[in-house]
C-alpha positions as CSV (number, residue, x, y, z in Angstrom):
1,M,232.4,147.5,198.7
2,K,228.6,148.6,200.3
3,I,228.5,145.7,202.0
4,G,231.6,145.8,203.9
5,L,231.2,149.4,205.0
6,K,227.6,148.5,206.2
7,N,229.3,145.5,208.5
8,F,231.8,147.8,209.3
9,F,229.6,150.7,211.0
10,A,227.5,147.9,212.0
11,S,230.1,146.5,214.3
12,I,231.2,150.0,215.5
13,L,227.5,150.9,216.9
14,T,227.4,147.2,218.1
15,F,230.5,147.6,220.2
16,L,229.4,151.5,221.4
17,C,226.3,150.6,222.3
18,V,226.1,147.2,224.3
19,P,228.9,148.0,226.8
20,A,226.6,151.3,227.7
21,S,223.8,148.7,228.8
22,A,226.2,146.6,230.8
23,Q,224.8,145.8,234.3
24,F,228.4,146.4,236.0
25,A,228.7,150.1,234.8
26,G,229.7,152.4,237.7
27,N,228.4,156.1,238.7
28,Y,231.1,158.5,240.7
29,F,230.3,161.6,242.3
30,D,233.8,163.5,242.8
31,V,234.8,166.2,245.0
32,N,238.2,167.3,244.7
33,V,240.6,170.3,245.2
34,S,243.3,171.1,243.2
35,G,246.5,174.0,243.2
36,G,249.8,174.4,241.7
37,V,251.1,177.1,239.2
38,Q,247.7,178.6,237.9
39,T,248.3,182.0,236.1
40,P,247.4,183.9,232.8
41,S,249.7,183.5,230.2
42,Y,250.7,186.2,227.5
43,S,253.4,187.3,225.7
44,P,254.6,190.8,225.9
45,L,255.4,192.9,222.8
46,N,257.6,195.1,224.5
47,N,261.1,194.0,226.4
48,G,260.5,195.5,229.1
49,I,257.7,193.9,230.2
50,S,258.3,190.2,232.1
51,H,255.7,187.8,233.3
52,T,255.9,185.7,236.3
53,S,253.7,182.9,236.7
54,G,251.4,182.8,240.4
55,I,250.1,180.2,242.6
56,G,246.4,179.4,242.0
57,G,243.7,177.1,243.1
58,G,240.2,175.7,242.7
59,V,237.4,173.4,243.7
60,S,235.4,171.0,241.6
61,I,232.4,168.5,241.8
62,G,231.8,166.0,239.0
63,Y,230.3,162.8,237.6
64,K,231.5,160.2,236.0
65,H,229.6,157.4,233.9
66,F,231.7,154.1,233.4
67,F,230.1,151.6,230.7
68,N,232.4,148.6,232.0
69,D,235.5,148.3,234.3
70,N,237.5,150.5,232.1
71,F,235.7,153.2,230.0
72,G,233.8,156.2,230.6
73,I,232.9,159.8,230.4
74,G,232.1,162.6,232.6
75,T,231.7,166.4,233.4
76,G,231.0,168.3,236.1
77,F,231.4,172.0,237.7
78,G,234.5,174.0,239.4
79,V,235.6,177.5,239.8
80,S,239.4,178.2,239.8
81,F,241.5,181.0,240.7
82,Y,244.9,182.3,238.8
83,N,247.7,184.7,239.5
84,A,250.5,186.5,237.9
85,Y,252.7,189.3,238.0
86,G,254.0,191.2,235.7
87,K,256.3,194.1,236.2
88,C,257.1,197.0,233.3
89,Q,260.7,198.5,233.2
90,F,260.6,200.4,230.0
91,V,260.2,204.0,227.9
92,D,257.0,204.6,225.9
93,R,257.0,207.6,223.3
94,D,253.8,208.7,222.3
95,S,252.2,212.0,220.5
96,I,249.4,214.3,221.2
97,M,247.3,215.2,218.3
98,D,244.6,218.2,218.2
99,A,241.1,217.8,216.0
100,S,243.2,218.5,213.1
101,R,245.4,215.7,213.5
102,E,248.1,218.0,214.2
103,K,250.7,217.1,216.4
104,I,250.7,219.3,219.3
105,A,253.3,217.2,221.7
106,D,255.6,214.5,222.0
107,V,255.0,212.1,225.2
108,T,257.5,210.1,227.2
109,T,256.2,207.7,229.3
110,S,258.8,206.1,231.9
111,Y,258.1,202.8,233.8
112,M,260.5,201.9,237.1
113,Q,259.9,198.7,238.4
114,W,256.2,199.3,237.9
115,T,254.6,195.8,239.0
116,E,251.3,194.7,238.3
117,K,249.6,192.0,240.1
118,Q,246.7,190.5,238.2
119,K,244.0,188.1,239.7
120,F,241.6,186.1,237.7
121,A,238.6,183.7,238.5
122,Q,236.6,181.6,236.1
123,L,233.9,179.2,236.3
124,E,234.6,175.8,234.5
125,I,232.9,173.0,233.1
126,P,234.8,170.0,232.3
127,I,233.6,167.6,229.5
128,G,236.0,164.4,228.9
129,A,236.3,160.7,228.7
130,Y,238.4,158.5,230.9
131,Y,239.9,155.5,231.5
132,Q,240.7,153.6,234.9
133,R,242.7,150.4,235.3
134,E,243.1,148.2,238.5
135,I,247.0,148.6,239.3
136,G,246.6,146.7,242.8
137,Y,244.5,145.5,245.9
138,R,241.8,148.3,245.9
139,M,243.7,150.8,244.0
140,S,243.5,152.0,240.4
141,F,244.9,154.3,238.0
142,Q,242.6,156.9,236.0
143,A,243.4,159.1,233.1
144,G,240.9,161.9,231.9
145,G,240.9,164.6,229.2
146,G,239.0,166.7,226.9
147,L,237.1,170.0,226.8
148,L,237.1,173.0,229.4
149,L,234.0,175.4,228.8
150,G,235.0,178.5,231.0
151,F,233.1,181.5,231.9
152,P,235.4,184.4,233.5
153,V,234.0,185.8,236.6
154,G,236.6,188.1,237.7
155,A,239.5,189.8,235.9
156,R,241.2,192.8,238.2
157,Y,244.8,194.1,238.4
158,Y,246.4,196.2,241.1
159,I,249.8,197.8,241.7
160,T,252.0,196.7,244.1
161,E,255.2,199.0,243.7
162,G,257.1,201.4,241.3
163,S,256.4,204.8,239.7
164,I,255.6,206.3,236.2
165,Q,256.6,209.6,235.0
166,Q,255.4,211.3,231.9
167,S,257.2,214.2,230.1
168,F,255.7,216.2,227.4
169,V,257.4,218.4,224.9
170,H,255.6,220.7,222.7
171,S,256.2,220.8,218.8
172,V,255.4,224.2,218.9
173,N,258.6,225.2,221.5
174,P,260.7,222.3,222.0
175,D,262.2,224.0,224.4
176,K,259.5,223.7,226.6
177,V,259.2,220.7,228.7
178,E,256.2,219.5,230.9
179,H,256.8,216.8,233.4
180,A,253.3,215.0,234.6
181,T,252.7,213.8,237.9
182,T,254.3,210.8,238.8
183,I,252.2,208.1,239.7
184,N,253.6,205.9,242.7
185,G,252.7,202.0,243.3
186,D,251.6,202.9,247.2
187,E,248.7,204.8,245.5
188,D,245.3,203.2,244.7
189,C,245.8,201.9,241.3
190,A,243.5,199.2,240.7
191,G,241.0,198.3,238.2
192,D,238.9,195.5,236.3
193,L,239.6,194.2,232.9
194,E,237.2,193.7,230.2
195,R,236.9,189.9,230.0
196,N,235.3,187.6,227.4
197,K,231.7,186.0,228.4
198,A,233.1,182.4,227.7
199,T,236.6,180.7,226.7
200,L,237.4,177.0,225.2
201,G,240.3,175.0,226.2
202,F,241.3,171.6,227.5
203,F,242.2,169.8,230.3
204,I,244.6,166.5,231.2
205,D,244.1,164.4,234.5
206,L,246.2,161.4,235.7
207,G,246.2,159.9,239.4
208,I,245.6,157.1,241.7
209,H,242.6,155.9,243.6
210,K,243.0,154.3,246.6
211,W,239.5,152.4,247.5
212,T,238.1,151.4,250.9
213,K,235.6,148.3,251.9
214,K,232.7,150.8,251.5
215,G,233.7,151.6,247.9
216,V,234.9,155.6,248.8
217,G,237.9,156.3,246.6
218,F,240.3,158.7,247.7
219,Y,242.1,160.4,244.6
220,S,245.4,161.9,244.6
221,G,247.3,163.0,240.8
222,L,248.3,165.7,238.2
223,F,246.5,168.0,236.2
224,A,246.9,170.3,233.4
225,R,244.9,173.1,231.9
226,Y,244.9,175.3,229.3
227,T,242.5,177.9,227.5
228,V,242.9,178.4,223.8
229,S,240.9,181.2,223.4
230,D,241.5,185.1,224.7
231,V,240.0,185.4,227.9
232,L,240.2,189.2,227.6
233,V,238.6,191.7,225.0
234,P,241.5,192.8,222.7
235,Q,242.5,196.3,223.2
236,T,244.5,198.6,221.2
237,Q,245.2,201.4,223.9
238,S,248.2,201.9,225.5
239,V,249.6,201.1,229.1
240,T,249.0,204.5,230.2
241,S,247.1,207.3,228.5
242,P,248.8,210.5,227.3
243,N,246.2,212.2,230.5
244,G,247.9,210.2,232.8
245,V,244.8,207.5,233.2
246,Y,246.4,204.1,233.9
247,N,245.0,201.5,231.7
248,G,246.6,197.9,232.6
249,V,249.4,195.7,230.9
250,L,246.8,193.1,230.1
251,A,244.2,195.9,228.8
252,S,246.5,197.5,226.4
253,N,248.7,196.8,223.0
254,Q,251.5,195.7,224.7
255,V,250.6,191.9,225.2
256,T,248.9,189.4,222.6
257,D,246.3,186.8,223.4
258,V,245.9,186.1,227.0
259,N,245.5,182.4,227.8
260,L,244.8,180.5,231.1
261,L,247.2,178.0,232.0
262,A,247.3,175.5,235.3
263,I,249.3,172.8,236.1
264,G,249.5,171.3,239.8
265,L,248.1,168.5,242.0
266,K,244.7,167.5,242.5
267,F,243.4,165.8,245.7
268,G,239.8,164.5,246.1
269,C,237.2,161.4,246.9
270,S,234.7,159.9,244.8
271,L,231.7,158.1,246.1
272,P,230.1,155.9,244.1
273,I,226.1,156.2,243.1
274,Q,224.4,152.5,243.6
275,K,220.9,152.0,242.3
276,K,218.9,151.4,245.3
277,K,217.5,147.6,244.8
278,R,214.1,146.9,245.5
279,K,213.2,143.9,247.9
280,E,211.8,142.4,244.7
281,D,214.6,142.6,242.6
282,L,216.8,141.1,244.6
283,P,217.4,137.2,244.1
284,D,215.9,134.6,246.4
285,N,218.1,132.2,248.0
286,S,216.4,129.2,246.8
287,A,216.3,130.7,243.3
288,L,220.2,130.6,243.1
289,V,220.0,126.8,244.1
290,A,217.6,125.8,241.2
291,E,220.0,128.1,239.1
292,E,220.9,126.5,235.9
293,P,224.9,126.2,235.2
294,I,226.3,128.8,233.1
295,V,226.3,128.0,229.7
296,N,229.0,129.2,227.1
297,V,226.8,130.1,224.1
298,R,230.0,131.3,222.3
299,D,230.5,127.7,221.1
300,S,227.2,127.5,219.2
301,I,227.5,130.7,217.3
302,T,229.7,130.5,214.5
303,H,228.1,133.3,212.1
304,L,229.2,136.2,213.6
305,P,232.6,138.0,214.2
306,D,234.6,136.8,217.6
307,S,234.6,140.5,218.9
308,L,230.8,140.6,218.7
309,I,230.4,137.4,219.9
310,Y,232.5,138.9,223.1
311,V,230.6,141.8,223.3
312,R,226.7,140.2,222.8
313,Y,227.3,136.9,224.9
314,S,230.5,137.0,227.3
315,R,229.4,140.3,228.6
316,E,226.0,138.7,229.8
317,E,227.6,135.7,231.2
318,V,230.2,137.8,233.6
319,A,227.2,140.2,234.2
320,K,225.3,137.2,235.9
321,V,228.5,136.2,237.7
322,K,229.1,139.6,239.1
323,R,225.4,139.4,240.2
324,L,225.6,136.7,241.8
325,I,229.2,138.2,243.8
326,S,227.3,141.2,244.6
327,N,224.5,139.0,246.7
328,M,227.0,136.9,248.4
329,P,227.0,137.5,252.3
330,E,229.7,138.1,254.5
331,V,231.9,135.4,255.6
332,E,231.5,135.1,259.3
333,A,229.8,132.0,260.3
334,I,229.4,129.7,257.7
335,N,226.1,127.9,257.8
336,E,224.5,125.6,255.4
337,Q,222.5,128.3,253.6
338,K,225.9,130.4,252.9
339,K,227.3,127.3,251.7
340,V,224.7,126.7,248.9
341,I,225.4,130.4,248.0
342,F,229.0,130.3,247.6
343,R,229.5,127.2,245.7
344,N,226.4,128.4,243.2
345,T,228.8,131.5,242.9
346,L,231.9,129.7,242.4
347,S,230.4,127.4,240.0
348,A,229.3,130.1,237.8
349,Y,232.6,131.6,238.0
350,D,234.5,128.7,237.3
351,S,232.4,127.6,233.8
352,L,233.7,131.3,232.4
353,S,236.5,131.5,229.8
354,S,239.6,132.8,231.4
355,F,239.1,135.4,228.7
356,E,235.9,136.4,230.4
357,K,237.5,135.9,233.8
358,L,239.6,139.6,233.6
359,D,236.1,141.2,233.7
360,I,235.9,140.2,237.4
361,T,237.6,143.2,239.1
362,W,240.2,142.6,242.1
363,N,237.7,142.8,244.9
364,E,235.5,140.5,243.6
365,R,238.3,137.9,242.9
366,G,238.8,138.6,246.5
367,K,235.3,137.8,247.5
368,L,235.6,134.8,245.9
369,K,239.0,133.5,247.2
370,R,237.5,134.0,250.7
371,A,234.1,132.3,249.8
372,D,236.2,129.5,248.8
373,Y,238.1,129.2,252.0
374,A,234.8,129.5,253.9
375,L,234.0,126.2,251.8
376,Y,237.2,124.5,252.3
377,G,238.8,126.3,255.0
378,E,240.9,123.1,256.8
379,Q,242.1,121.9,253.2
380,R,243.1,125.8,252.3
381,L,244.9,126.2,255.3
382,R,247.2,123.0,254.8
383,E,247.9,124.1,251.3
384,L,248.9,127.6,252.3
385,C,251.0,126.0,254.8
386,V,253.0,123.8,252.5
387,S,253.1,126.6,249.7
388,M,254.5,128.8,252.3
389,N,257.2,126.5,253.6
390,N,260.7,128.0,253.0
391,E,259.3,131.0,251.2
392,V,260.7,133.2,254.3
393,Q,264.5,133.6,253.9
394,F,266.9,135.3,256.7
395,A,270.2,136.6,256.1
396,Y,273.3,135.2,257.9
397,M,272.9,135.0,261.6
398,Q,269.9,137.6,261.5
399,S,266.4,136.8,262.8
400,G,264.7,139.4,260.7
401,F,264.0,139.6,257.0
402,T,262.4,141.5,253.9
403,S,258.8,140.9,253.3
404,T,257.5,140.7,249.8
405,K,254.4,141.3,248.0
406,A,253.4,137.4,247.7
407,L,254.3,137.1,251.5
408,E,251.7,139.8,252.7
409,T,249.4,138.4,250.7
410,A,249.7,134.7,252.3
411,F,250.0,136.5,255.6
412,E,246.3,138.1,255.2
413,D,244.8,134.6,254.1
414,L,246.4,132.8,257.0
415,T,245.1,135.1,258.9
416,F,241.6,135.1,257.6
417,L,242.0,131.5,257.8
418,M,242.8,131.4,261.1
419,K,239.7,133.3,262.4
420,L,237.4,131.3,260.3
421,L,239.2,128.4,262.2
422,P,239.4,128.6,265.9
423,N,240.0,125.1,266.4
424,A,243.0,125.5,264.5
425,T,246.5,125.8,265.8
426,L,249.4,127.0,263.6
427,V,253.0,125.4,264.5
428,I,255.9,127.4,263.5
429,Q,258.8,126.1,263.0
430,G,262.2,128.0,263.0
431,R,265.5,126.9,261.3
432,A,269.1,127.4,260.7
433,D,272.1,126.2,259.4
434,D,274.8,124.2,261.1
435,K,277.1,127.1,261.5
436,E,274.6,129.4,262.7
437,E,273.5,127.0,265.1
438,E,276.9,126.4,266.6
439,N,277.2,130.2,267.4
440,D,273.5,131.0,268.4
441,P,271.8,128.1,269.2
442,A,268.7,130.4,270.0
443,L,268.5,131.8,266.7
444,S,266.1,129.6,265.4
445,K,263.8,130.3,268.1
446,E,263.9,133.9,267.3
447,R,263.1,133.7,263.8
448,A,260.0,131.8,264.8
449,L,258.9,134.1,267.7
450,F,259.6,137.0,264.9
451,L,256.9,135.1,262.4
452,R,254.8,135.0,265.4
453,E,254.6,138.4,266.2
454,I,254.0,139.5,262.7
455,L,250.9,137.5,262.9
456,M,249.3,138.3,266.0
457,K,250.0,142.1,264.8
458,K,247.6,140.9,261.5
459,G,245.2,139.8,264.1
460,V,245.9,135.8,264.7
461,A,245.2,135.3,268.4
462,G,248.0,134.3,270.4
463,D,247.1,131.1,271.8
464,Q,246.3,129.8,268.1
465,I,250.3,129.5,267.3
466,E,252.9,127.5,268.7
467,I,256.7,128.0,268.1
468,E,259.5,124.9,267.8
469,A,263.3,125.5,267.5
470,L,264.5,123.0,265.2
471,G,267.7,124.7,264.6
472,A,269.9,122.6,262.0
473,K,267.8,119.6,263.0
474,N,266.0,117.9,259.7
475,P,267.2,120.3,257.3
476,V,265.4,121.0,254.2
477,A,268.6,120.7,252.4
478,S,271.8,119.2,253.4
479,F,275.0,121.3,254.5
480,T,277.2,120.4,251.6
481,S,277.4,123.6,250.3
482,D,276.8,127.4,251.1
483,E,273.8,127.4,248.9
484,N,272.0,124.5,250.6
485,R,273.3,126.3,254.2
486,A,271.4,129.3,253.0
487,K,267.7,127.1,252.3
488,N,267.9,126.1,256.1
489,R,267.9,129.6,257.4
490,T,264.1,129.7,256.8
491,V,261.1,128.8,258.7
492,T,258.2,126.2,258.2
493,F,254.6,125.9,258.7
494,M,252.2,123.4,259.9
495,S,248.5,123.2,260.8
496,V,247.0,121.5,263.3
497,I,243.2,120.8,263.9
498,E,241.3,119.8,266.8
499,K,238.1,118.0,266.0
């Protein structure tokens, strides 16, 4: 049993520590603004006191370190502002005692539409764990949560409307009733509340990052925060003392714990912090040529658990491929030196298992695909044209269509290849079924022109595109049924390379 526990804890320690040194760890600097329902939350003991939440906001800066593509930790610093309204509409009764604890008089205090506005400001330090996952092209989902340390820097109230009236009934002479001066809400009735030095709470963040080509991420999402400790020092005094001094609702014995609650929207940007590489740290192109192919050492290790093999060895292989990808030049004019680097990187990537390839990010896979296009441009253009044939489907007698995510990706690839191959010509062939051809002979041409316009908007030069109106000639399927007719409402593509 002892040996089993020892191996268990060793496995956990290895799993936690080894990824922390992964070469593709990410560091981000965040700047955020937030806003929503941000209010002190409290429970009045008197039914005549009501509480309404207010709108608040805040700003924050933060730092996040990701051990790998998914998991990380973070902290930061920010300030948040909270608002609320408390309204009093009740009658309070109290007594005045002399030095010997004998009752002198009964005091009745009436609160009429007495509205108190409460404002809080707090410095906040989040300490949390984060999870991120790619959900699309240059787009990722991020979730986080953890502890929130708060340091209240301001807690104040002031009256916006209403009045308070007090009356005294003397014990010796009950018929003798005195009325205190009425306090009106338009008078200067405001003050600071005594607050605790620190609070403890928790936070949750959920949002989406949209990343630019330069690695800057724009964030939008939801957040929630709540302090589990009381933000104010507990008080036992009444709302208004018998001598007419107003103490405030939150500083009185009429409410329980005062906690801070915030729920709303959060916007910001994330800036990657990259370690600046020295010249001697950058790999030499000649070294890339001579570099031996990556060997999957997993097969030669049989005495370790599969999970530890993945952490210790696969991570190193993936990190090596990532290092090669990061040093790939931009695909502009392709030359022999670039071809060598591209081939080495593609070869290293192909040597990874499918399980290991999951660690290559969306952006890195896109860079690999473009390197492949640069090496085998003419072949890839022909293959892409074949794969796109008949993928664009039109409704009956229509020259427009509803695009799909797969088609948009194909259009982007086609645009890239046409820019890469200035000597290439793309022929777009518009088609129609036999009934459409009878009703509108120009329909197939309109379909081809519609696709030409889409590609030109994406960046393909107009002189690289030719159109043909085939109509119902050379159908892709015979006109023997409505289903076959629908297959002919399409366009086909063909590439021509001038030598």
